[in-house]
SEDREN-283799 format. One record per residue (C-alpha): x, y, z; chain. Coordinates in nm, 2 decimals. Each point is the difference from the previous one (the first is absolute). Example, Ala and Ser with C-alpha at 12.3 -4.5 7.8 and 13.67 -1.06 7.14 Angstrom:
# residues 2
east:1.23; north:-0.45; up:0.78; chain:A .
east:0.14; north:0.34; up:-0.07; chain:A .
//
This chain:
# residues 186
east:-2.74; north:2.05; up:2.97; chain:A .
east:0.25; north:0.23; up:0.15; chain:A .
east:0.20; north:0.24; up:-0.21; chain:A .
east:0.32; north:-0.12; up:-0.12; chain:A .
east:0.17; north:0.32; up:-0.07; chain:A .
east:-0.12; north:0.31; up:0.15; chain:A .
east:0.30; north:0.20; up:-0.13; chain:A .
east:0.16; north:-0.06; up:-0.32; chain:A .
east:0.33; north:0.16; up:0.08; chain:A .
east:0.18; north:-0.11; up:0.31; chain:A .
east:0.35; north:0.15; up:-0.03; chain:A .
east:0.16; north:-0.31; up:0.12; chain:A .
east:0.16; north:-0.08; up:-0.33; chain:A .
east:0.16; north:0.35; up:-0.05; chain:A .
east:0.34; north:-0.15; up:0.12; chain:A .
east:0.00; north:-0.26; up:-0.27; chain:A .
east:-0.14; north:-0.29; up:0.19; chain:A .
east:-0.33; north:-0.16; up:-0.02; chain:A .
east:-0.18; north:-0.24; up:0.24; chain:A .
east:-0.09; north:-0.36; up:-0.07; chain:A .
east:-0.32; north:-0.13; up:0.10; chain:A .
east:0.17; north:-0.21; up:0.28; chain:A .
east:0.14; north:0.35; up:0.13; chain:A .
east:0.35; north:-0.03; up:-0.13; chain:A .
east:0.16; north:0.32; up:-0.13; chain:A .
east:0.18; north:-0.06; up:-0.34; chain:A .
east:0.18; north:0.22; up:-0.25; chain:A .
east:-0.22; north:0.11; up:-0.30; chain:A .
east:0.30; north:-0.09; up:-0.21; chain:A .
east:-0.01; north:-0.36; up:0.12; chain:A .
east:-0.07; north:-0.29; up:-0.24; chain:A .
east:-0.30; north:-0.10; up:0.19; chain:A .
east:-0.15; north:0.33; up:-0.03; chain:A .
east:0.08; north:0.00; up:-0.38; chain:A .
east:-0.18; north:-0.32; up:-0.05; chain:A .
east:-0.30; north:0.13; up:0.19; chain:A .
east:0.01; north:0.30; up:-0.24; chain:A .
east:0.01; north:-0.23; up:-0.30; chain:A .
east:-0.30; north:-0.20; up:0.13; chain:A .
east:-0.17; north:0.33; up:0.04; chain:A .
east:0.08; north:0.11; up:-0.36; chain:A .
east:-0.09; north:-0.32; up:-0.15; chain:A .
east:-0.34; north:0.01; up:0.18; chain:A .
east:-0.04; north:0.36; up:-0.14; chain:A .
east:0.07; north:-0.11; up:-0.37; chain:A .
east:-0.26; north:-0.25; up:0.05; chain:A .
east:-0.24; north:0.27; up:0.11; chain:A .
east:0.08; north:0.19; up:-0.31; chain:A .
east:-0.04; north:-0.31; up:-0.23; chain:A .
east:-0.35; north:-0.04; up:0.17; chain:A .
east:-0.09; north:0.35; up:-0.10; chain:A .
east:0.11; north:-0.06; up:-0.36; chain:A .
east:-0.32; north:-0.18; up:-0.10; chain:A .
east:0.06; north:-0.37; up:0.03; chain:A .
east:-0.26; north:-0.28; up:0.01; chain:A .
east:-0.17; north:-0.05; up:0.32; chain:A .
east:0.15; north:-0.34; up:0.06; chain:A .
east:0.35; north:0.13; up:-0.01; chain:A .
east:-0.09; north:0.29; up:0.21; chain:A .
east:-0.14; north:-0.23; up:0.27; chain:A .
east:0.31; north:-0.21; up:-0.01; chain:A .
east:0.22; north:0.30; up:0.02; chain:A .
east:-0.19; north:0.14; up:0.29; chain:A .
east:0.06; north:-0.34; up:0.20; chain:A .
east:0.37; north:0.02; up:-0.09; chain:A .
east:0.02; north:0.36; up:0.14; chain:A .
east:-0.13; north:-0.12; up:0.31; chain:A .
east:0.26; north:-0.27; up:0.02; chain:A .
east:0.26; north:0.26; up:-0.09; chain:A .
east:-0.11; north:0.19; up:0.30; chain:A .
east:0.04; north:-0.33; up:0.21; chain:A .
east:0.34; north:-0.02; up:-0.13; chain:A .
east:0.08; north:0.36; up:0.11; chain:A .
east:-0.12; north:-0.11; up:0.35; chain:A .
east:0.25; north:-0.30; up:-0.01; chain:A .
east:0.28; north:0.23; up:-0.09; chain:A .
east:-0.11; north:0.23; up:0.27; chain:A .
east:0.01; north:-0.26; up:0.26; chain:A .
east:0.31; north:-0.20; up:-0.05; chain:A .
east:-0.06; north:-0.36; up:0.06; chain:A .
east:-0.37; north:0.03; up:-0.09; chain:A .
east:-0.14; north:-0.22; up:-0.26; chain:A .
east:-0.35; north:0.04; up:-0.17; chain:A .
east:0.04; north:-0.13; up:-0.34; chain:A .
east:-0.06; north:-0.38; up:-0.04; chain:A .
east:0.06; north:-0.26; up:-0.28; chain:A .
east:-0.37; north:0.04; up:-0.09; chain:A .
east:0.05; north:0.37; up:-0.09; chain:A .
east:0.28; north:-0.10; up:-0.25; chain:A .
east:-0.21; north:-0.30; up:-0.12; chain:A .
east:-0.28; north:0.24; up:-0.09; chain:A .
east:0.22; north:0.21; up:-0.21; chain:A .
east:0.12; north:-0.31; up:-0.17; chain:A .
east:-0.36; north:-0.10; up:-0.11; chain:A .
east:-0.05; north:0.36; up:-0.11; chain:A .
east:0.30; north:-0.03; up:-0.22; chain:A .
east:-0.12; north:-0.31; up:-0.15; chain:A .
east:-0.34; north:0.15; up:-0.07; chain:A .
east:0.11; north:0.31; up:-0.17; chain:A .
east:0.29; north:-0.18; up:-0.18; chain:A .
east:-0.25; north:-0.27; up:-0.15; chain:A .
east:-0.13; north:0.22; up:-0.29; chain:A .
east:0.32; north:0.18; up:-0.09; chain:A .
east:0.22; north:-0.10; up:-0.31; chain:A .
east:0.31; north:-0.17; up:0.10; chain:A .
east:0.32; north:0.22; up:0.03; chain:A .
east:0.26; north:-0.04; up:-0.27; chain:A .
east:0.17; north:0.34; up:0.04; chain:A .
east:0.07; north:0.23; up:0.29; chain:A .
east:-0.28; north:0.27; up:0.08; chain:A .
east:0.09; north:0.36; up:0.04; chain:A .
east:-0.22; north:0.19; up:0.26; chain:A .
east:-0.29; north:0.19; up:-0.17; chain:A .
east:-0.31; north:-0.05; up:-0.21; chain:A .
east:-0.32; north:0.14; up:0.17; chain:A .
east:0.04; north:0.25; up:0.28; chain:A .
east:-0.13; north:-0.29; up:0.25; chain:A .
east:0.25; north:-0.24; up:-0.11; chain:A .
east:0.26; north:0.26; up:0.02; chain:A .
east:-0.07; north:0.07; up:0.35; chain:A .
east:-0.03; north:-0.36; up:0.09; chain:A .
east:0.36; north:-0.04; up:-0.15; chain:A .
east:0.10; north:0.29; up:0.22; chain:A .
east:-0.15; north:-0.18; up:0.30; chain:A .
east:0.21; north:-0.29; up:-0.10; chain:A .
east:0.32; north:0.18; up:-0.02; chain:A .
east:-0.05; north:0.17; up:0.36; chain:A .
east:-0.10; north:-0.36; up:0.12; chain:A .
east:0.33; north:-0.14; up:-0.13; chain:A .
east:0.21; north:0.28; up:0.16; chain:A .
east:-0.19; north:-0.07; up:0.34; chain:A .
east:0.09; north:-0.37; up:-0.02; chain:A .
east:0.36; north:0.06; up:-0.08; chain:A .
east:0.01; north:0.23; up:0.32; chain:A .
east:-0.19; north:-0.24; up:0.21; chain:A .
east:0.24; north:-0.26; up:-0.08; chain:A .
east:0.28; north:0.22; up:0.10; chain:A .
east:-0.17; north:0.08; up:0.34; chain:A .
east:-0.06; north:-0.37; up:0.05; chain:A .
east:0.39; north:-0.05; up:-0.03; chain:A .
east:0.05; north:0.18; up:0.34; chain:A .
east:-0.36; north:0.01; up:0.16; chain:A .
east:-0.30; north:-0.24; up:0.02; chain:A .
east:-0.24; north:0.03; up:-0.31; chain:A .
east:-0.29; north:-0.24; up:-0.01; chain:A .
east:0.10; north:-0.24; up:-0.28; chain:A .
east:-0.35; north:-0.03; up:-0.12; chain:A .
east:-0.02; north:0.38; up:-0.06; chain:A .
east:0.30; north:-0.02; up:-0.22; chain:A .
east:-0.18; north:-0.28; up:-0.19; chain:A .
east:-0.32; north:0.20; up:-0.02; chain:A .
east:0.18; north:0.32; up:-0.13; chain:A .
east:0.19; north:-0.21; up:-0.26; chain:A .
east:-0.32; north:-0.17; up:-0.13; chain:A .
east:-0.19; north:0.34; up:0.00; chain:A .
east:0.26; north:0.15; up:-0.23; chain:A .
east:-0.09; north:-0.32; up:-0.22; chain:A .
east:-0.37; north:0.09; up:0.02; chain:A .
east:0.05; north:0.34; up:-0.08; chain:A .
east:0.19; north:-0.10; up:-0.33; chain:A .
east:-0.29; north:-0.23; up:-0.10; chain:A .
east:-0.25; north:0.26; up:0.09; chain:A .
east:0.18; north:0.25; up:-0.21; chain:A .
east:-0.01; north:-0.23; up:-0.29; chain:A .
east:-0.37; north:-0.07; up:0.06; chain:A .
east:-0.10; north:0.37; up:0.03; chain:A .
east:0.17; north:0.05; up:-0.33; chain:A .
east:-0.20; north:-0.27; up:-0.16; chain:A .
east:-0.33; north:0.13; up:0.15; chain:A .
east:0.07; north:0.36; up:-0.12; chain:A .
east:0.12; north:-0.11; up:-0.34; chain:A .
east:0.32; north:0.15; up:0.11; chain:A .
east:0.28; north:-0.15; up:-0.20; chain:A .
east:0.29; north:-0.16; up:0.19; chain:A .
east:0.32; north:0.15; up:-0.10; chain:A .
east:0.26; north:-0.28; up:-0.07; chain:A .
east:0.37; north:0.05; up:0.04; chain:A .
east:0.15; north:0.01; up:-0.35; chain:A .
east:0.34; north:-0.16; up:0.00; chain:A .
east:0.05; north:0.10; up:-0.37; chain:A .
east:-0.07; north:0.38; up:0.05; chain:A .
east:0.37; north:0.10; up:-0.01; chain:A .
east:0.03; north:-0.17; up:-0.34; chain:A .
east:-0.27; north:0.19; up:-0.13; chain:A .
east:0.08; north:0.34; up:0.12; chain:A .
east:0.19; north:0.27; up:-0.19; chain:A .
//
């Protein structure tokens, strides 16, 4: 295998532009580059979550998701490219069902928090939602694989369920929104 990068700095981005994988030069301030950065940020938060001491099954699923996110970065770097399929989204739905099965039904809104892994998972969920919003906006003017949008939407659902599951595994208490708190406060 040849070296992909022999030099880390190229100086080609010093003028505020970056190169897409198809060779096009685009402004670093552009929405496509923002979305690419948000996918990368989400991938990084998942890496932090993996390092936070989570069960091996969760870690294995997250590692696969990280690879999918890298694929999504590739889709964004080559406009018109599509590598996320309906099967990818269906797999997330299966995982949501598995992790949700043993959780108590929700009767209140949950505040992000509880155990450290669950809190990081909630952070990943919010980054995923931001990424989704910007991906939708990008899709209003440029092609975005519709299945990738579905995948990102479902991923945020999975991260919510995983955060709840991680709290229950670590005896972390879920923090419920208290709609009566203002009446109780001094």
